[in-house]
C-alpha positions as CSV (number, residue, x, y, z in Angstrom):
1,X,-212.6,-141.7,18.9
2,X,-211.7,-145.0,20.4
3,X,-209.1,-147.6,20.4
4,X,-209.9,-149.8,17.0
5,X,-212.8,-147.7,16.0
6,X,-212.5,-147.7,12.2
7,X,-213.5,-143.8,10.5
8,X,-213.4,-144.3,6.9
9,X,-211.2,-146.9,6.7
10,X,-208.7,-146.0,9.3
11,X,-208.4,-147.5,12.3
12,X,-207.0,-146.1,15.3
13,X,-204.2,-147.8,17.1
14,X,-203.3,-145.6,20.1
15,X,-204.4,-142.0,21.9
16,X,-202.0,-140.9,24.7
17,X,-202.0,-137.3,26.2
18,X,-199.2,-134.7,25.3
19,X,-199.4,-132.8,28.4
20,X,-196.8,-130.2,27.1
21,X,-198.9,-129.1,23.8
22,X,-202.3,-129.5,26.0
23,X,-203.1,-132.2,23.0
24,X,-204.1,-136.0,22.3
25,X,-201.7,-137.6,20.0
26,X,-204.4,-140.4,17.5
27,X,-202.2,-142.7,16.4
28,X,-204.1,-145.0,13.6
29,X,-203.4,-146.7,10.1
30,X,-205.5,-147.3,6.7
31,X,-206.3,-150.4,6.9
32,X,-206.9,-151.3,2.7
33,X,-203.3,-149.3,1.6
34,X,-201.1,-149.4,4.8
35,X,-200.5,-145.8,5.0
36,X,-200.0,-144.4,8.9
37,X,-201.1,-141.0,10.2
38,X,-200.8,-139.3,13.1
39,X,-202.8,-136.7,14.8
40,X,-202.2,-133.9,17.2
41,X,-205.3,-133.0,18.3
42,X,-205.1,-129.4,19.7
43,X,-206.7,-126.2,19.8
44,X,-204.2,-125.0,17.3
45,X,-205.9,-122.6,14.5
46,X,-202.8,-122.8,12.2
47,X,-203.5,-126.5,11.1
48,X,-200.7,-128.4,9.6
49,X,-200.6,-131.5,7.4
50,X,-197.7,-133.3,5.9
51,X,-197.0,-136.6,4.0
52,X,-193.2,-138.0,3.9
53,X,-192.2,-141.3,2.7
54,X,-188.8,-143.2,3.7
55,X,-186.2,-142.9,0.9
56,X,-183.1,-144.6,1.6
57,X,-180.7,-143.4,-1.4
58,X,-179.2,-146.0,-2.5
59,X,-176.1,-143.8,-4.5
60,X,-175.4,-140.4,-5.2
61,X,-177.6,-139.7,-7.8
62,X,-180.0,-137.5,-5.4
63,X,-183.2,-139.3,-7.4
64,X,-185.2,-138.5,-4.3
65,X,-183.9,-134.7,-4.5
66,X,-185.3,-135.1,-8.0
67,X,-188.1,-136.4,-7.2
68,X,-188.8,-133.8,-4.5
69,X,-188.7,-131.0,-6.7
70,X,-190.5,-133.0,-9.7
71,X,-194.5,-134.6,-8.2
72,X,-194.9,-130.7,-7.7
73,X,-194.7,-129.9,-11.3
74,X,-198.4,-131.1,-12.1
75,X,-200.4,-134.1,-11.2
76,X,-203.5,-135.6,-12.5
77,X,-205.9,-133.6,-11.2
78,X,-203.7,-130.1,-11.3
79,X,-202.3,-130.8,-14.5
80,X,-200.9,-127.0,-14.5
81,X,-197.3,-126.8,-15.3
82,X,-196.4,-125.2,-11.8
83,X,-199.1,-126.0,-8.7
84,X,-197.0,-124.9,-6.4
85,X,-196.1,-121.5,-8.0
86,X,-200.3,-120.9,-8.3
87,X,-200.7,-122.3,-4.8
88,X,-198.2,-119.4,-3.7
89,X,-199.8,-116.5,-5.5
90,X,-203.2,-117.6,-4.4
91,X,-203.4,-119.3,-1.3
92,X,-203.5,-118.3,2.5
93,X,-200.9,-120.7,3.5
94,X,-198.5,-120.1,6.3
95,X,-196.4,-122.3,5.2
96,X,-195.9,-124.7,1.8
97,X,-192.3,-126.5,0.8
98,X,-191.0,-129.8,0.9
99,X,-188.0,-131.2,1.8
100,X,-185.3,-134.1,1.2
101,X,-183.2,-135.3,4.5
102,X,-180.9,-138.6,4.3
103,X,-183.3,-140.5,4.8
104,X,-186.9,-139.3,4.4
105,X,-188.6,-136.9,1.9
106,X,-191.5,-134.8,3.3
107,X,-194.0,-132.2,2.0
108,X,-195.6,-130.0,4.4
109,X,-198.5,-127.7,4.5
110,X,-199.8,-125.4,7.0
111,X,-203.0,-122.7,6.5
112,X,-205.5,-121.4,9.2
113,X,-208.4,-120.8,7.0
114,X,-210.0,-124.3,7.5
115,X,-210.8,-124.5,3.7
116,X,-207.6,-123.3,2.2
117,X,-206.1,-126.1,4.6
118,X,-208.3,-128.7,2.6
119,X,-207.8,-126.9,-0.8
120,X,-203.3,-127.7,0.2
121,X,-203.8,-131.3,1.5
122,X,-205.8,-132.0,-1.8
123,X,-202.8,-131.0,-3.8
124,X,-199.9,-132.2,-2.1
125,X,-201.6,-135.8,-1.4
126,X,-202.3,-135.4,-5.7
127,X,-199.1,-134.2,-6.5
128,X,-197.1,-137.1,-4.4
129,X,-199.4,-140.2,-6.0
130,X,-200.5,-138.8,-9.4
131,X,-197.6,-136.9,-10.3
132,X,-197.6,-136.1,-14.3
133,X,-194.0,-137.6,-13.9
134,X,-194.5,-140.7,-15.6
135,X,-196.3,-139.1,-18.7
136,X,-194.0,-136.3,-19.1
137,X,-190.5,-137.4,-18.9
138,X,-189.3,-133.6,-20.0
139,X,-189.9,-132.9,-16.3
140,X,-186.9,-135.0,-15.3
141,X,-185.3,-132.9,-17.4
142,X,-186.1,-130.2,-16.4
143,X,-185.7,-131.0,-12.7
144,X,-182.6,-133.5,-12.9
145,X,-181.0,-133.0,-15.5
146,X,-180.2,-132.7,-19.0
147,X,-177.4,-131.9,-21.8
148,X,-177.3,-128.0,-23.4
149,X,-175.5,-127.1,-26.0
150,X,-173.5,-123.5,-25.7
151,X,-173.6,-120.9,-28.1
152,X,-169.8,-122.1,-28.6
153,X,-171.1,-125.7,-29.4
154,X,-169.5,-126.8,-25.8
155,X,-172.0,-129.1,-24.6
156,X,-172.6,-129.1,-20.8
157,X,-175.1,-130.6,-17.9
158,X,-178.0,-128.6,-17.0
159,X,-180.8,-128.8,-14.1
160,X,-182.8,-127.3,-11.2
161,X,-181.5,-129.8,-8.7
162,X,-177.9,-130.3,-10.8
163,X,-177.5,-126.5,-10.6
164,X,-178.3,-126.5,-7.0
165,X,-176.3,-129.3,-5.8
166,X,-173.4,-127.9,-8.1
167,X,-173.7,-124.2,-5.5
168,X,-174.4,-126.5,-2.1
169,X,-170.6,-128.6,-3.0
170,X,-168.7,-125.6,-3.0
171,X,-169.5,-124.8,0.4
172,X,-167.0,-126.5,2.6
173,X,-169.1,-126.9,5.6
174,X,-171.7,-129.2,2.9
175,X,-168.0,-131.3,1.6
176,X,-167.0,-131.7,5.3
177,X,-170.5,-133.3,6.6
178,X,-170.4,-135.4,3.5
179,X,-167.4,-136.9,3.9
180,X,-167.8,-137.5,7.7
181,X,-171.3,-139.2,7.3
182,X,-169.6,-141.3,4.2
183,X,-167.2,-142.6,6.6
184,X,-169.3,-142.8,9.6
185,X,-171.5,-144.8,7.9
186,X,-169.8,-146.9,5.7
187,X,-172.9,-149.7,5.7
188,X,-176.1,-147.4,5.5
189,X,-178.0,-145.1,3.5
190,X,-176.2,-142.0,5.3
191,X,-172.6,-142.8,3.4
192,X,-174.8,-141.2,0.4
193,X,-175.4,-137.4,-1.0
194,X,-178.9,-137.8,-0.6
195,X,-179.1,-134.3,-2.5
196,X,-177.1,-135.7,-5.5
197,X,-173.4,-135.5,-6.2
198,X,-172.9,-133.0,-9.2
199,X,-170.5,-135.9,-10.2
200,X,-172.8,-138.2,-10.2
201,X,-176.2,-136.8,-10.9
202,X,-176.1,-137.4,-14.9
203,X,-175.7,-141.2,-13.9
204,X,-179.4,-141.3,-13.2
205,X,-181.8,-142.7,-15.6
206,X,-185.2,-141.5,-16.5
207,X,-186.5,-145.2,-16.1
208,X,-184.7,-145.6,-12.8
209,X,-186.0,-142.4,-11.9
210,X,-189.6,-143.2,-12.5
211,X,-189.3,-147.0,-10.8
212,X,-188.3,-144.9,-7.6
213,X,-191.3,-142.9,-6.9
214,X,-193.4,-145.7,-8.4
215,X,-191.8,-148.3,-5.7
216,X,-191.3,-146.0,-2.5
217,X,-194.5,-143.2,-3.5
218,X,-196.9,-145.8,-2.0
219,X,-199.5,-145.2,1.3
220,X,-197.8,-148.6,2.3
221,X,-194.6,-146.2,2.9
222,X,-196.1,-142.6,3.7
223,X,-196.4,-141.7,7.1
224,X,-199.5,-138.3,7.2
225,X,-199.2,-136.0,9.8
226,X,-202.3,-133.5,10.9
227,X,-201.9,-131.0,14.3
228,X,-204.4,-128.3,15.1
229,X,-208.1,-128.1,15.2
230,X,-209.2,-130.0,12.4
231,X,-212.0,-131.5,11.3
232,X,-210.9,-134.9,11.6
233,X,-213.8,-136.6,10.0
234,X,-213.9,-134.6,6.9
235,X,-209.9,-135.3,6.7
236,X,-209.9,-138.8,7.1
237,X,-212.6,-139.4,4.4
238,X,-210.8,-137.3,1.4
239,X,-207.8,-139.5,2.5
240,X,-209.8,-142.5,2.1
241,X,-211.9,-142.0,-0.3
242,X,-210.1,-139.7,-3.0
243,X,-206.3,-141.4,-2.7
244,X,-205.8,-144.2,-0.3
245,X,-208.5,-146.6,-1.4
246,X,-207.2,-147.0,-4.5
247,X,-204.3,-148.8,-3.4
248,X,-203.4,-152.1,-2.0
249,X,-201.3,-152.6,0.7
250,X,-197.9,-153.9,0.1
251,X,-194.3,-154.4,1.7
252,X,-192.8,-151.3,2.9
253,X,-189.2,-150.6,2.5
254,X,-187.0,-152.4,5.2
255,X,-185.9,-150.4,7.9
256,X,-182.3,-148.6,8.5
257,X,-180.1,-151.1,9.4
258,X,-177.8,-149.8,12.7
259,X,-174.1,-148.9,11.6
260,X,-171.5,-151.0,13.6
261,X,-168.3,-149.1,15.4
262,X,-166.0,-148.5,12.5
263,X,-162.5,-146.8,12.5
264,X,-163.3,-144.5,10.0
265,X,-159.8,-143.5,8.5
266,X,-157.9,-140.2,8.0
267,X,-158.1,-137.8,4.7
268,X,-157.9,-134.7,2.9
269,X,-160.8,-132.7,1.6
270,X,-159.9,-129.6,-0.9
271,X,-162.3,-126.6,-1.2
272,X,-162.4,-123.7,-3.4
273,X,-161.0,-119.9,-2.5
274,X,-161.6,-117.0,-4.4
275,X,-158.7,-115.5,-6.0
276,X,-158.0,-112.7,-3.5
277,X,-158.1,-115.3,-0.8
278,X,-155.0,-116.9,0.4
279,X,-155.1,-120.2,1.3
280,X,-152.6,-119.7,4.4
281,X,-154.0,-120.6,7.8
282,X,-157.5,-122.1,5.7
283,X,-156.7,-125.8,6.6
284,X,-159.7,-127.0,8.6
285,X,-159.1,-130.2,11.1
286,X,-161.8,-132.3,12.2
287,X,-163.3,-136.1,14.2
288,X,-166.9,-137.4,13.4
289,X,-168.5,-139.7,16.0
290,X,-171.3,-141.5,15.8
291,X,-173.6,-140.9,18.9
292,X,-176.0,-143.4,20.0
293,X,-179.5,-143.6,18.3
294,X,-183.1,-141.5,18.5
295,X,-184.5,-143.8,21.2
296,X,-181.6,-142.3,23.6
297,X,-182.9,-138.9,24.1
298,X,-181.4,-138.1,27.2
299,X,-177.9,-138.5,25.6
300,X,-179.1,-136.4,22.5
301,X,-179.6,-133.4,25.3
302,X,-176.3,-134.0,27.4
303,X,-174.6,-134.0,23.9
304,X,-176.5,-130.3,23.1
305,X,-175.7,-129.1,26.6
306,X,-171.7,-130.1,26.4
307,X,-171.4,-128.2,23.0
308,X,-172.6,-125.3,24.3
309,X,-170.6,-125.7,27.5
310,X,-167.2,-126.7,25.7
311,X,-167.9,-124.5,22.7
312,X,-170.5,-122.0,23.1
313,X,-168.7,-118.7,23.1
314,X,-165.6,-117.6,23.4
315,X,-164.5,-118.5,27.2
316,X,-166.0,-122.2,26.6
317,X,-163.0,-123.7,28.2
318,X,-162.2,-126.3,24.9
319,X,-163.1,-122.8,22.3
320,X,-160.6,-120.6,24.8
321,X,-157.5,-123.2,24.6
322,X,-156.9,-123.0,20.4
323,X,-157.9,-119.3,20.6
324,X,-155.5,-118.3,23.3
325,X,-152.8,-120.6,21.8
326,X,-153.1,-119.3,18.0
327,X,-153.9,-122.5,17.2
328,X,-157.4,-121.8,15.3
329,X,-159.9,-119.3,14.8
330,X,-162.8,-121.0,15.6
331,X,-163.7,-124.2,17.3
332,X,-167.3,-126.2,17.1
333,X,-169.2,-129.3,18.2
334,X,-172.2,-129.5,16.3
335,X,-174.7,-132.1,17.0
336,X,-176.5,-133.9,13.3
337,X,-179.8,-135.3,14.7
338,X,-183.2,-136.5,13.0
339,X,-181.5,-139.0,11.7
340,X,-181.7,-143.1,13.0
341,X,-178.3,-142.6,14.8
342,X,-177.0,-138.8,15.2
343,X,-173.6,-138.1,15.1
344,X,-171.5,-135.3,15.6
345,X,-168.7,-133.2,14.3
346,X,-165.4,-131.8,16.6
347,X,-163.9,-129.1,14.2
348,X,-161.3,-126.3,14.6
349,X,-161.1,-124.2,12.0
350,X,-158.7,-121.6,9.6
351,X,-155.6,-123.4,11.1
352,X,-152.2,-123.9,9.9
353,X,-152.2,-126.9,7.1
354,X,-148.4,-127.9,9.1
355,X,-150.1,-127.5,12.3
356,X,-152.8,-129.9,12.3
357,X,-151.2,-132.7,14.8
358,X,-150.7,-129.7,17.5
359,X,-154.0,-128.8,16.9
360,X,-155.2,-132.7,17.3
361,X,-152.9,-132.9,20.5
362,X,-154.2,-129.6,21.7
363,X,-157.9,-130.5,21.8
364,X,-157.5,-133.8,23.5
365,X,-155.4,-132.9,26.4
366,X,-157.8,-130.5,27.0
367,X,-160.7,-132.9,26.8
368,X,-158.9,-135.2,29.0
369,X,-157.6,-132.3,31.9
370,X,-161.6,-131.7,31.7
371,X,-162.7,-135.0,32.0
372,X,-160.2,-135.0,35.1
373,X,-160.9,-131.9,36.4
374,X,-164.5,-131.4,35.4
375,X,-166.7,-128.9,34.0
376,X,-167.8,-125.8,35.2
377,X,-171.2,-126.5,37.0
378,X,-172.4,-123.0,36.4
379,X,-171.7,-123.0,32.7
380,X,-173.2,-126.6,32.3
381,X,-176.8,-126.0,35.0
382,X,-176.9,-122.5,32.2
383,X,-176.4,-124.9,29.3
384,X,-179.5,-127.0,30.8
385,X,-182.0,-124.3,31.5
386,X,-181.1,-122.8,28.4
387,X,-182.1,-126.1,26.4
388,X,-185.2,-126.5,28.7
389,X,-186.5,-122.8,28.0
390,X,-186.3,-123.8,24.7
391,X,-188.0,-126.7,24.4
392,X,-190.8,-125.2,26.6
393,X,-191.2,-122.1,24.7
394,X,-191.2,-123.7,21.1
395,X,-190.7,-120.7,19.7
396,X,-189.7,-121.1,16.5
397,X,-190.0,-117.5,14.6
398,X,-191.7,-117.5,11.7
399,X,-192.1,-121.4,11.0
400,X,-195.3,-122.8,11.8
401,X,-195.1,-124.7,15.2
402,X,-196.9,-127.9,13.9
403,X,-194.4,-128.1,10.9
404,X,-191.5,-128.4,13.8
405,X,-193.7,-131.1,15.7
406,X,-194.2,-132.8,12.7
407,X,-190.3,-133.5,12.3
408,X,-189.8,-134.7,15.9
409,X,-192.8,-137.0,15.1
410,X,-190.8,-138.4,12.3
411,X,-187.4,-138.6,13.9
412,X,-189.0,-141.3,16.0
413,X,-191.9,-142.9,13.8
414,X,-189.9,-143.4,11.2
415,X,-187.9,-145.5,12.8
416,X,-190.8,-148.1,14.3
417,X,-190.5,-145.7,17.9
418,X,-193.2,-143.9,19.7
419,X,-194.7,-140.4,17.7
420,X,-194.8,-139.0,20.9
421,X,-191.0,-139.7,22.3
422,X,-189.5,-136.5,20.9
423,X,-192.3,-134.4,21.8
424,X,-192.5,-134.9,25.4
425,X,-190.4,-133.3,27.6
426,X,-190.7,-135.6,30.4
427,X,-186.9,-136.1,30.9
428,X,-185.8,-132.7,31.3
């Protein structure tokens, strides 16, 4: 392949070498439909395919989380009730799932068997573009929400996503993260509960749900990712002739605006404890900060290292200060990345509610001391060495490497950046 060459309706836009992966990264675009495609060409037998859509929520109904579930409930070519379950039984896949994120929805599969890989690709492409949800409204009721009459005559709300999010909202971590994002990003899609708030999920109508699919699950809003030793000519021909050629290019959704700095203010969140737990000393105190943009890889790497240096273990200075004073049982500094504007949360856990001001002052005093006196360079170097080792090793356990590379590519590609930005280690 060469730049500007055309294969099965795809024009080759760019090609660049990624030495760390011994790979060539090809960027293409389907001329008729506008679908974007990235292929990491490398000698990797575990082949990965994913199709992602930019899905910016506009409320707390969880419409894209419900769509993620619903498109996998049968399609035009595969009209079985649960193709996902059938694939789990018969496929030789090494990964098969779907995920909803704050600003995107991703449908990835992996397999070492070439024919199985092609079968999975076909099932997922048909699922996202030709789902049965438009002709079977009961899919929305099942996966989203519906009313149910109990034996006692009481009316209740049920549904797969509704019940899942009720469980998620019982977690104090989820509640804290939700409130922090809402206050840090009041003018962008990140202020909404992308998975759906149980209090607002029943506000979603079937008509709005179906319209969201028609508008956003279009090739012009798609990002197709391929990794490994795939037959690229076969894959492009299938994508073009069986799916994309039926679509005309249309305007893609607008990009996510950058949030201007805000003063987020203070608020209290209540979370539930079991009847056996005492509420004494179970309060939490957290500060959230918008950090940078997805392009600032050096800043993101520095924040990851700083998190480990300040709070990585009980001897880390910020954590040690509060543990030794008895003001908190744990201190965490967590970076939330994978979005256009990464942010981080500094949290003191299990504190006395009437000690909040004292805890806040202790955190501030220790940070000011460290900024004056400096950090332990041995700890800084150890944290950086560990980050570099993990980045170069790319050991993700049972998770296929191609899946993690897909997420890293999307961390830049989705926002108009270089798809190779997050997979190159040039700044390390």
